[in-house]
Backbone as CSV, one residue per row, in Angstrom:
resi,resn,N_x,N_y,N_z,CA_x,CA_y,CA_z,C_x,C_y,C_z
1,UNK,183.076,79.145,-67.924,181.996,78.443,-67.271,182.235,78.495,-65.758
2,UNK,181.187,78.704,-65.024,181.274,78.798,-63.567,181.581,77.429,-62.958
3,UNK,182.168,77.457,-61.762,182.437,76.186,-61.085,181.350,75.820,-60.083
4,UNK,180.243,76.592,-60.071,179.096,76.235,-59.230,177.806,76.722,-59.884
5,UNK,176.719,76.102,-59.473,175.407,76.412,-60.033,174.381,76.361,-58.900
6,UNK,173.737,77.495,-58.625,172.699,77.555,-57.594,171.385,77.132,-58.244
7,UNK,170.804,76.051,-57.760,169.573,75.511,-58.349,168.355,76.359,-58.015
8,UNK,168.448,77.172,-56.955,167.298,77.946,-56.504,166.311,77.116,-55.711
9,UNK,166.617,75.839,-55.527,165.740,74.929,-54.780,166.256,74.735,-53.364
10,UNK,165.344,74.600,-52.437,165.704,74.254,-51.056,165.528,72.747,-50.889
11,UNK,166.328,72.129,-50.044,166.204,70.679,-49.851,164.784,70.230,-49.485
12,UNK,164.061,71.032,-48.701,162.709,70.624,-48.298,161.690,70.721,-49.433
13,UNK,162.097,71.274,-50.589,161.221,71.334,-51.757,161.314,70.058,-52.608
14,UNK,162.295,69.205,-52.305,162.477,67.974,-53.067,161.627,66.856,-52.472
15,UNK,161.119,65.994,-53.348,160.350,64.835,-52.927,161.319,63.662,-52.761
16,UNK,161.466,63.119,-51.552,162.393,61.998,-51.361,162.000,60.745,-52.144
17,UNK,160.764,60.696,-52.621,160.280,59.517,-53.345,160.623,59.532,-54.832
18,UNK,161.000,60.684,-55.371,161.341,60.742,-56.793,162.394,61.813,-57.047
19,UNK,163.272,61.557,-58.023,164.320,62.527,-58.336,163.754,63.780,-58.989
20,UNK,164.529,64.827,-58.920,164.150,66.106,-59.530,165.153,66.403,-60.648
21,UNK,164.790,66.123,-61.938,165.722,66.424,-63.029,165.819,67.925,-63.283
22,UNK,167.004,68.364,-63.678,167.194,69.773,-64.018,168.379,69.934,-64.951
23,UNK,168.356,71.026,-65.694,169.462,71.356,-66.587,170.460,72.226,-65.825
24,UNK,171.734,71.921,-65.996,172.809,72.669,-65.360,173.766,73.143,-66.462
25,UNK,174.744,73.952,-66.121,175.731,74.344,-67.130,176.519,73.148,-67.682
26,UNK,176.471,72.003,-66.979,177.231,70.820,-67.378,176.341,69.737,-67.980
27,UNK,175.090,70.051,-68.239,174.177,69.069,-68.823,173.025,68.736,-67.899
28,UNK,172.353,67.639,-68.206,171.166,67.219,-67.461,171.556,66.348,-66.264
29,UNK,171.121,66.770,-65.089,171.381,66.034,-63.851,170.069,65.886,-63.100
30,UNK,170.051,65.004,-62.119,168.876,64.832,-61.271,169.312,64.908,-59.815
31,UNK,168.442,65.482,-58.996,168.684,65.573,-57.556,167.927,64.448,-56.867
32,UNK,168.596,63.751,-55.974,168.023,62.650,-55.217,168.193,62.944,-53.734
33,UNK,167.208,62.567,-52.935,167.318,62.694,-51.489,167.483,61.289,-50.916
34,UNK,168.587,61.080,-50.194,168.866,59.783,-49.572,169.230,60.039,-48.118
35,UNK,168.399,59.564,-47.212,168.689,59.741,-45.789,168.858,61.193,-45.395
36,UNK,168.085,62.079,-46.011,168.155,63.494,-45.680,169.248,64.257,-46.405
37,UNK,170.106,63.560,-47.149,171.171,64.209,-47.923,170.769,64.293,-49.380
38,UNK,171.174,65.377,-50.048,170.891,65.566,-51.467,172.108,65.120,-52.277
39,UNK,171.839,64.326,-53.327,172.871,63.877,-54.262,172.488,64.362,-55.649
40,UNK,173.477,64.652,-56.479,173.244,65.061,-57.862,174.004,64.110,-58.774
41,UNK,173.282,63.513,-59.733,173.893,62.542,-60.647,173.319,62.725,-62.049
42,UNK,174.056,62.239,-63.036,173.621,62.305,-64.432,172.186,61.819,-64.576
43,UNK,171.422,62.492,-65.424,170.034,62.086,-65.668,169.932,60.899,-66.610
44,UNK,170.986,60.652,-67.394,170.913,59.605,-68.404,172.038,58.598,-68.232
45,UNK,171.710,57.355,-68.508,172.636,56.237,-68.372,173.690,56.298,-69.485
46,UNK,174.949,55.989,-69.172,175.973,55.994,-70.217,175.775,54.848,-71.220
47,UNK,174.952,53.875,-70.868,174.653,52.759,-71.767,173.388,53.097,-72.550
48,UNK,173.510,53.567,-73.745,172.418,53.886,-74.660,171.532,55.047,-74.207
49,UNK,172.036,55.877,-73.275,171.341,57.102,-72.853,169.935,56.860,-72.286
50,UNK,169.749,55.742,-71.606,168.464,55.463,-70.954,168.158,56.524,-69.905
51,UNK,166.878,56.757,-69.620,166.477,57.794,-68.659,166.712,57.345,-67.208
52,UNK,167.926,57.470,-66.775,168.320,57.015,-65.437,167.457,57.646,-64.348
53,UNK,167.081,58.908,-64.542,166.271,59.612,-63.540,164.874,59.006,-63.395
54,UNK,164.465,58.161,-64.327,163.179,57.475,-64.230,163.326,56.064,-63.673
55,UNK,164.535,55.713,-63.286,164.819,54.368,-62.806,164.395,54.147,-61.367
56,UNK,164.688,52.949,-60.901,164.376,52.549,-59.531,165.537,52.919,-58.623
57,UNK,165.212,53.533,-57.504,166.240,53.926,-56.542,166.104,53.081,-55.294
58,UNK,167.232,52.531,-54.843,167.307,51.810,-53.563,168.460,52.408,-52.792
59,UNK,168.139,53.250,-51.840,169.186,53.920,-51.082,170.044,54.752,-52.003
60,UNK,171.348,54.504,-51.982,172.288,55.277,-52.787,172.563,54.648,-54.150
61,UNK,171.693,53.719,-54.583,171.865,53.056,-55.881,170.665,53.376,-56.767
62,UNK,170.955,53.754,-58.026,169.899,54.016,-59.009,170.045,52.994,-60.141
63,UNK,168.905,52.419,-60.574,168.900,51.417,-61.634,168.200,51.966,-62.878
64,UNK,168.865,51.885,-64.015,168.296,52.338,-65.274,167.099,51.462,-65.653
65,UNK,165.983,52.084,-66.067,164.807,51.292,-66.413,164.931,50.544,-67.747
66,UNK,165.889,50.884,-68.570,166.001,50.228,-69.877,166.720,48.888,-69.805
67,UNK,167.914,48.850,-69.242,168.704,47.618,-69.243,169.214,47.254,-67.853
68,UNK,168.691,47.944,-66.840,168.937,47.603,-65.434,170.381,47.775,-64.970
69,UNK,171.124,48.655,-65.644,172.444,48.988,-65.140,172.253,49.825,-63.879
70,UNK,173.087,49.596,-62.875,172.986,50.301,-61.597,174.240,51.133,-61.350
71,UNK,174.028,52.269,-60.666,175.134,53.177,-60.367,175.005,53.720,-58.955
72,UNK,176.139,54.002,-58.339,176.171,54.639,-57.027,175.934,56.136,-57.193
73,UNK,175.010,56.676,-56.418,174.765,58.122,-56.436,175.879,58.877,-55.718
74,UNK,176.715,58.162,-54.992,177.809,58.789,-54.247,179.088,58.851,-55.086
75,UNK,179.445,57.721,-55.712,180.712,57.664,-56.447,180.540,57.756,-57.956
76,UNK,179.340,57.436,-58.465,179.107,57.401,-59.898,179.510,56.081,-60.537
77,UNK,180.125,55.183,-59.779,180.604,53.916,-60.328,179.447,52.954,-60.595
78,UNK,179.658,52.087,-61.587,178.677,51.039,-61.866,178.756,50.009,-60.750
79,UNK,177.596,49.661,-60.220,177.500,48.713,-59.104,176.383,47.717,-59.398
80,UNK,176.292,46.660,-58.554,175.113,45.812,-58.653,174.065,46.384,-57.702
81,UNK,172.909,45.795,-57.647,171.804,46.351,-56.869,172.133,46.448,-55.376
82,UNK,173.100,45.654,-54.913,173.485,45.711,-53.498,174.533,46.783,-53.229
83,UNK,175.078,47.372,-54.301,176.089,48.414,-54.133,177.509,47.943,-54.348
84,UNK,177.701,46.628,-54.632,179.054,46.133,-54.912,179.528,46.683,-56.251
85,UNK,180.756,47.158,-56.298,181.318,47.800,-57.497,181.654,46.759,-58.559
86,UNK,181.249,47.035,-59.807,181.636,46.225,-60.959,183.048,46.621,-61.366
87,UNK,183.771,45.687,-61.935,185.071,46.004,-62.526,184.788,46.510,-63.939
88,UNK,184.305,47.729,-64.036,183.871,48.308,-65.302,184.248,49.777,-65.328
89,UNK,184.537,50.260,-66.519,184.856,51.679,-66.658,183.592,52.537,-66.715
90,UNK,182.426,51.898,-66.889,181.177,52.656,-66.992,180.898,53.379,-65.676
91,UNK,180.528,54.646,-65.800,180.176,55.431,-64.621,179.323,56.616,-65.050
92,UNK,178.693,57.226,-64.075,177.915,58.438,-64.321,178.601,59.600,-63.617
93,UNK,178.271,60.786,-64.055,178.792,61.986,-63.400,178.027,62.212,-62.097
94,UNK,178.725,62.543,-61.061,178.114,63.016,-59.827,178.691,64.391,-59.534
95,UNK,177.874,65.241,-58.963,178.306,66.608,-58.663,178.368,66.811,-57.155
96,UNK,179.338,67.580,-56.681,179.345,67.952,-55.268,178.117,68.822,-54.971
97,UNK,177.511,68.588,-53.830,176.308,69.335,-53.438,176.589,70.069,-52.137
98,UNK,176.218,71.348,-52.097,176.333,72.145,-50.868,175.099,73.029,-50.760
99,UNK,175.075,73.845,-49.732,173.949,74.745,-49.521,174.467,76.177,-49.460
100,UNK,173.721,77.075,-50.104,174.089,78.488,-50.097,173.716,79.100,-48.748
101,UNK,174.223,80.295,-48.436,173.797,80.978,-47.214,172.276,81.199,-47.157
102,UNK,171.633,81.273,-48.337,170.177,81.457,-48.392,169.435,80.135,-48.223
103,UNK,170.165,79.021,-48.146,169.538,77.719,-47.939,169.215,76.957,-49.209
104,UNK,169.630,77.471,-50.371,169.352,76.777,-51.620,170.459,75.778,-51.942
105,UNK,170.129,74.795,-52.776,171.062,73.751,-53.166,172.000,74.297,-54.244
106,UNK,173.304,74.135,-54.004,174.338,74.582,-54.941,175.099,73.354,-55.414
107,UNK,175.245,73.236,-56.731,175.985,72.142,-57.327,177.349,72.617,-57.762
108,UNK,178.363,71.796,-57.497,179.713,72.088,-57.959,179.951,71.482,-59.322
109,UNK,181.012,71.898,-59.977,181.374,71.369,-61.291,181.637,69.869,-61.188
110,UNK,181.466,69.127,-62.304,181.711,67.684,-62.295,183.112,67.353,-61.809
111,UNK,183.196,66.227,-61.086,184.481,65.783,-60.585,185.302,65.118,-61.678
112,UNK,184.622,64.606,-62.710,185.281,63.994,-63.870,185.007,64.859,-65.085
113,UNK,185.888,64.823,-66.073,185.617,65.595,-67.295,184.326,65.115,-67.948
114,UNK,183.559,66.061,-68.534,182.307,65.680,-69.210,182.568,65.273,-70.628
């Protein structure tokens, strides 16, 4: 399995108002734009597989629409809506994001085992 995945998307093709879900070699992830930066995080919540990509986003925090669990798009850790970290093992996968020489978004392999 490759350690990177070129999405073929340019950052300016993403809508900052809603995530862009996509399939990667490591599963389903969504791209989020926060303050001009692109983040990649699991599309589904680890708590009952809720559609995290359909949740409410406030800055770098995404809230699952099913049971309102929140996660940091930067660290993947479970947080409250203000971004304070819970003392919980629950987390989502986040992927390193870079740009190819052609300007497309490239995702790195998960930082944690899948």
